[in-house]
N, C-alpha and C positions, 0 to 999 in steps of 0.2 A: 444271727442265723437267718432271720427273715429277710434281711437285706440281701444276703448271699443267694437266697432262693429267687429273689425278684430279678436279679441281673440276668441270669440265663433265660428266664421267662420273657423279659423285655427283648432280649436279643432274638429270641425265637419268633416273637411277634413281628419285629422289624423284618426278619428274613421272610416270613410269610407274606407280609405286605409287599416287599420287593418282588417276590415271585408273582404275585397277583398283577402288579403293574407291568412286569416284563411280559407276562402271558397276554395281557391286554394289548400291549404294543405289537406283539408277534401276530395276534389275530387280525390286527388292523394295520399290518405292515404296508399294505398297498396304499393306505391313506398317506403314510409318510413318504413312500416312493413318489406318488403323484405330486405331493406338495414340494418335494425337493426338485423334481424336474420342472414344475411350473415356475417356482421362484428362480431357479438357476437359469431357466430359459429367458425369463423376463429381465433379469439382471444382465445376462449376456447380451441380449438385444440392446439394452441401454448402453452397455459398454462399447458395442460395435457401431451403433447408430448415432450416438451423441457426438456433437461437434467438438473436436479436440481443441483444447486451450493451451497455448504455449507461453512460456515465461522468458522474458528478457530482463537481465539485471546489469546495472552499471554501478561500479564502486567509485565513490568520490572522496576526496580529502579537502578540508578547508584550505583555501589559498592563504598565503602568508601576507597579512596586511601590516605587519609591524614596521616595514621599511619606511613608510611615509609618516608614521606617527612617532618615530624616535626623536624628532626635533621638538616635539610638543612639551616635553617634561618641564624644562625650566621656564618656558613662556607661560604655561598654565599655572605655575607657582605664583606668578606675579599678577596674571590677568585671568584667573579662573572664571570670574563672573562675566567678563567680557567675552571670553571664549564660549561660555554657555549661551549668551545672547546671540552669538554668531552661528550657533548650531554646531559647535565643535565639541566633540567628546572623545576621550580616550577610553574605549571599552575593551573588555577582554575578547579573546578569539571566540570563546563560546557564545558570547552575546551576538557577535557578528554572524556566526554560523546559524544560530537560532533564528535570527532575523531573516536570513536568506531562506531557511527552511519554511518559515512562516509564509513568506512570499510564494514559495513553490507550492505549498498546500492551499493557498488562498483561492477563493472563488473567482476573484477578478482575473488573476493570472491564468487560472485553468480555463475559464470560459473564453478568454481571448485566444488561447491555444486551440480550443475546440472549434471556435467559430472561424478563425483564420484558416484552419486546415479543413474546414467543412466536414467535421467528423460526426456531427450529431446524427445525420442520416445513417452512418455506419453503426453507431451505437444502438440505434433503434431501427435496425434493418427490416424487421417484420412489419413496421408501420410505414415504410417508405416504398414508393413506387418508382423504381429506377428509370423506367421507360418514360413516364410522364414527368419525372423529377418533381414529384409532389407527394404530400402525405396521403395515406389511404384513409386516415381518420378525419373527423371534422376539425376545423381550425382551432376550436377551443379545447380539443383533446390532443392536439399535436404536441410532441415533446418540446419543452422549452430549454434554453441554455441552463437554467437552474436545475432542471431534472437531469440534464446531461452531466452537469457537474457532480451531482449526488451519485449517479451511477459510476462515473469515472473514478471518483474519490473512494467509493466503498468497494467496488468490485474489480477495478482494473489497475489502479495505481496504488502502490504502497511505498512509504518512505520510512526508513529506520535510521536512527542516529545513535551510534554507539559512543557514549561519552568517554568510555575508557580508552578506546583507540582513536577517537575523533573521526572515524570513518562514517560515511553516509552511504546507505544502500537504497537505490531507487529501482523499483521493480514494477514491470508492466506485464499483466496477464491478458492475452488477447488471442483471438482465433487465427489471426494471420501472424505467423512467426516473424516474417520480414518487417511488417508494420510495427510489431511489438518492440523490436530493437530500434527501429527508426524513431518511434515516439519517445522512447527513453532517452536516446541521445539528443534529440531535438529539445526536449524539455530542459536538459542541462544547459545546452547552448543558449536557449531563450532566457533561462534564469541568470546566467552570467551576463548577458546583454542588459537585462533589466537592472541588475545590481550595479553594473558599470554606469548606466544612464543615471541612476539615482545618485551614485557617488559624485559624478561629474556635476550634476545639477546642484547638489548640496555644497560642493566645494566652490563652485562659481558664486553661489549666493553668499557663502561665508567670506570669500575674497572681496566681493562688492561691499559687504557690511564693514569689513576691516579697513578697506581703503577710505571709506567715509569717516571712520573713527580716527584713523591716522591723521587725516586733515584737520580734525578738531582737537587733537591732543598736542599740548605744548611742551610737555616734559620729554627729555631725551630718553629716559628709561622707559617711559610708556611707548614711545615710538619704536624703540628697539624690540620691546616685547611683542608689539603688534606686528612688527616686521617678521619676527620668527614665526608667529602664528600664520601670517600670510604665506611665508615660505613653505610651511608644512602643508597648507591647503593646496598650494600650487603643485607641490610634489604629489599630493594625493590625486589631484586632477590629471596630472601627467601619467601616473601609474594606471589610473582607470582608463585613460585613452589608449594606452599601448598594450594593456594586458587583456587578452581574450578570456582566459580562465580566471576571471576576477574574484568570483565568490568561491568556486570549487575547481580543483584540479581533477581531471579524470584519471583515476588509477587503473580502472579496468573498464574499457568501453563495452557497451552492450552489443552482443552478437546474436544473430538469429539462432534459435534452438534447432536441433535436428528434427526432421519431419516425423521420425518415429519416436520422439521423446517429448510427448505432451505432458504438461503438469497435471492435467485431468482430461478425461476420466482415467483412473487407474484400473485397467481392464481386469487384471488378475485379482485385485482386491475386491472388485465388484462381483466377479464370478464366485469367489470363495464366500463372500457375504451372502450371496443368493442361496448357495447350498446350505449354509448354516441357518439362515432364516427359514428356509423351506423345511429343514429338519426340525427346527423348534416349533414351527407352526403345525406341521404334520403331527408331531408327538403330542402337542397340546390338544389338538382336535381329537386325536385318538383316545386320549385319557379323559377328556371332558364329556365326550359323547356318552349318553346313557346306554346301558346294556339292554339288548332286546328282551322283551318279556314273552316267555313261551307259555301259552295257556293250553291246558288239555282240552281236547275236543269233546 
């Protein structure tokens, strides 16, 4: 019986408390209105004045490297140790793809791209004097290739590898939509050239080693196995020489985004966020401010 009486009493107390809070908000409604206009105006200014950033994306598929390695199976069965010494290995497609992605993300590869394209002044445009073609800051404070790599790797370039589909997505976010697409496509072209050069160098070194071993091998079976290894490496070198898209094939080339379609700032989201934050701040200020004390004269 006592519990039944307590429930309506508690409900009535909550209703009274709600009415007091609502009355306080109504009395100080102008606080809320001013806060909403202030925050909405500030966020709108940010949305309109912020430099738009555009996104360019290219989709890649790992190139098929199995053609040149098909002849290695039987030879490796007989001369696996020799093949290892010659730098020959039959690895899965995922291993080759991960190696190429590691090169793409590497500091050495990225810094070479930034330096050869003279992009460091663009990445740190506020510190660069275009007229004098010199840094505005002291020499010891000037951006280095290492700092440019960190900025490019964290804020501008993003690489995603979907192991289920085998597709790679290379994404560039930059203030110039034309340059964003150009950089994405050039990075892919440079990566293919780099992996081609590495494959050719590796194959030539392997062939040279195998030729030396063939001259020192007296058994017919050994010579035949070495011959098959050399043939596979020669095919690998030929494939690398004639295949432009050696590491990755371009499934969808990066294209410039529309001028009115930046990835950020999202103007509508910023404006709505400003209104909501202003409403919350205004209500909090209205509720937390002490009530004025009226003293009789």
